[in-house]
N, C-alpha and C positions, 0 to 999 in steps of 0.2 A: 504494500500500500504506500502510495506517495505521501510524504509528509507535507502538511500545509505550511507554506512559507510564513515568515514573520510578518511580512507586509499584509498578507491576507488576514491574519489573526488581528493585527493592529487595526486594520480597517473595520473589522467586525466589532471590536471593542469600542472604537470611536463612534460607530453608529448607535451603540447602546447608551452613550453618555447622556443624551437628552432624557432617557428614561431614569437613569441614576439621579440626574438633577431634579427631576420631578419627585422622585421618592424622597430625596433629601429635603426639598421644600415642603412636601406634605407632612413629613415627620418633624420638621423644624430642627433637624440636626445642624449643629453649628458648623461642622466641617466634615468632609470625607476625603481621605487620602487612600489611593489604591495603587497597586503595582501588579504587573503581569510578567511571569517568567515563562519563556518558551525555549525549550531545548537548552536550558542552562543559561540563557541570556535574558536580561531585563529588556523587554521590548516596549514597555509602556508604563508610564507613571503619570498620575494626575491628582491634583488636590484642588478642592473647591471649598470655599467658605473661610471662616476666620477661626483661628485658634483661641481668640478672645474677642467676644462681641463688643466689649467696652473699648478696647484699644484699636479694634478693626485691623489687627495684624493678620494677614492671610496665612493659612496653613500651607505647608509644603512637604516634600518627601522626607525631610529631616525632622518634622514635627513629631514629638514623642506623645504617644497615647498610652493610657493604662490598658494592658492587654487582658486584664481580668482572667477568665478561665483558660485563655490560650496559654497562660503560665503552666497549666497542667502538663502540656507536651514537653516543656523544658524540665519539669520535675521528673517525668518519666524518662527523659533522656539521661538525666543524672543517674538514675537507677540502672539504666542500660549499661553505662560505663562501669559501674560497680559490679554488675553481673559479669561483664566481659573480663574483668580483673579478678573474678572468683571471690569477691568480697561480699557478694549477695547472690541469692538464688530466687528466681521468680516464684517458685512453688514451695518454698520452705516457709513454715509458719512464722508469722511476725513475732511470736513469742521467742523465737530463736535469737532475735536481735534486740528487742526492747520488751519491757514488762507490759505487754498488751493483753487485755482480758475483756470479757463481757460478763457482767453480773446478770444481765437479762437472759442471755443465751450462751452458756459456757462453751458450747460446741463451736460457735463463731469465734470466741476467744482463742480456742485451741487450734482451730484449723485455718483461720483467715491468713492469707499470704499477701505479699506485696503486690502480686498480680491481681488478687481480688480487690485490694485497696485501690489500685490505679484504674481498674475497670468498673468500679462502682458495683461490685458484685459480692459484697460482704453480707448483705441482707440487713444492715443497720439503717435506721431512719436518718434522713439528712438533717432534720431540725435546723433548717437554714436560717441564718442571721441571728441565731440565739446567742451569739458571741458579742452582739452589739447592743448598746444601750442608747440613751438620749443623745441626739445629734451625732449618731454613728460613732460614739466613743466605745472603745473596747471595755467589756466587763469581765473578759476572760484573758488570762495570760497564756502564752504558748506553753508554759510549764504545766498548765491545767489540762492539756488535751487528752492525755491518757485516762485521767479520772473522769472527764466528761464523756469520752467515747465509751468507757466501760458501762455507763448507764444509759446509753442511747437505746430506745426501743428497737425491737427487731420487727421488720415488716416482711421479711422472707427468711427462709432457711439459708444457710450459707450457699452461695452460688445458685440461689433459687429464682433470681430475677434481677434485672437492672434497676438500681435505685441510686440516683445521683447523690453523692455525699462528699461535700467539701471537707468535712472533718478528717476523712481518710487520707486526704492529701497533706493535711497537717501532720498526720501520723507518718506519712512517707517522708516528710521533711526531717522528722526525728530519726528515722531509719538511715537516711543519707548522712546525717551528722554522726550517728553512732558508728557507721561502717567506714566513713571517710576520715573522721577525726576533726571535722570542721563544719561550721554551719552550712546549710544547703545552699545559701546564696553565695558564699565564698567558693564552694565547690563548683557551682554553676559558672561563676565568673572565670575561675582559673582553668577549668577543663573544657568549657564550651564557648563562652562569649569571647574571651581574649584570643584563643586559637583561631576562631572564625573571623576575627576582625569586626565583631559587632560592638564597636566602641561606644556607641550612643545608647546601647541597651543597658538598663540598670534595674535594680530590684527595690528601689526606694526613691520617691520623688526628691528627697534631699540630695541624692547622688546625681541628679541630672546635670549635664555639663553646662547648660545655659538655660535661658527662659523660653526656648522654642518648644513649648508644651501645650497640648490641648487642655484648656481649663474646663472645669465642670460647669455646666449650665442647667437651668431649669426652665421649662416652658410654662408660662402662666395660662389661665383660662382664655385670655385675649390673644393667645399665640405669641406673645412677646417673649423674648429670650433674656434671661438674667444670669449673670455670672454668680457662682456660688463659692463659698469658702472651701478650699481643698481639705479633704479628710483622708487620713492614712488608714483606710479600712483593710488594707492587705499589704502593708509594707513588709520588707524582708524580715524584720525583727518582731513581727506580730504573729499571732496564732495562724492567720490565714495567708501568710506570705507565700508558702509553697503552692497554694491553691489559686492565687490570683494577684501576685505582687509584682510581676514584671512590667516594665515600661519599655516600649520600643517604637519604631518608626518604619515607614515603608522601605527605606534603603536597607536597613538591617534585616528586616523580615524577608527580603528577597535573598539575602545571604543565607538565612535560616532555611528557607524553602529549598534552595539549591542543595544545601548540605543534607537535608532529609532525602531528596531525590537521588543524590549521589550515593548515599548509603544504601538505599533500596536497590539501586542498580549495581551495587558492589564496586563502586568507584571509591577512591581514597576519600576518607571523611574522618573527622574527629569523633563523630557519633558512632555508637555501637548498639547492636541488638535492635536496630531499627525495624527490620522485617517483623520481628516479634512484637515490637511496640505498636506498629500500625495495623497489625492483623486483627481479625474479628475475635473478640473475647466474649461479648454479650450482646443480646438483642435489645435495642432501645425500645422499639415497639414491634408488635407482631402484625399490625394492620397494614403496613406498607407493602405494595406489590414489589417494589425494588428494595435493595438493601438499605437498612437503616440500623446500623450496629455501632458498637464502640470497641476501641482497642484499649491502649493504655495512654490516656490523655488525648486521644484522637477520636473524633466522631467520624463515622464512615457512612457515605450515602451514594447511591447510584443516581446520577443526574441524567435528564431533568427530574427533579423531585420536589414534592411539597414538604419534605421533611427537613430541609436544610436549616430551618430555624427552630427545630424541635427542642434544642437545649437552651434556647434563649427565653427571655420573658415573653416573647411573642408566640412561643410554642403552642399554647392552648388556643390561640386565635388563628392557627394556620388553616388554609383552605385545602380541601381534599381533591380539587381539580386544578390541573396545571393550565394556565392560560392568562 
């Protein structure tokens, strides 16, 4: 089969830009920055909108955004390196590395593995945002995670079904620290970010190299945009850092995407165990005709699909007809 050339792909993307602009306007998103990789080369980048509506400074390919749950892929990649170095095993119980337990379901405590944790397959309830109090201030410290997780309700038996759980990525951060001898964010920086040259990617807003950052905003009922005070809901030194604390930009994420693809195709890469990390581990839903599954920090879908936003806050609002 003949490969489609970069010019053809670029033209197709440019033809879609008016639709992207309409979506941005309809949702009142302050800025959107995108990049496209084609056969290992960046063939398209585009930014529209402002990183700060008050200063009216436009966003660009170097503008840092909080990646939120895209952080999970980085956390899984850290585990992959440790597995490759035989300091960690995907299918060995978490109890082998840290004092992990479940008061509610002792079987989960005894059998849950790092693979179960990263694939949201432990059976433990997510209890999302229970770590935050008034004005998004933390009411739990990262040192509390094992005690909190030990009392999470069980919604499935171990490996009995997909149930998204940010707490288990906090647990994974502890495992990385235990097996590497340093905090997860230091391991990430030294073993992945620096070797790849992702120099503007950080794990805490305070570590950003400059002020080129997408500020948080809120949309009022009259559709006006207002800048909000930044909050560190997932910084590297907080409970949920390993679940959602990475900041990055289009330029660096193109490097990240290429590294993943290189590893999948067995080309030289600092990443390890990537075929295992991106492979199917659990079904997100059973209702989709095409694939809608989860690996380790990666959601998988057959496109075109109505399931691409399944793990976002828009998931329950998705349409079941493509068009």
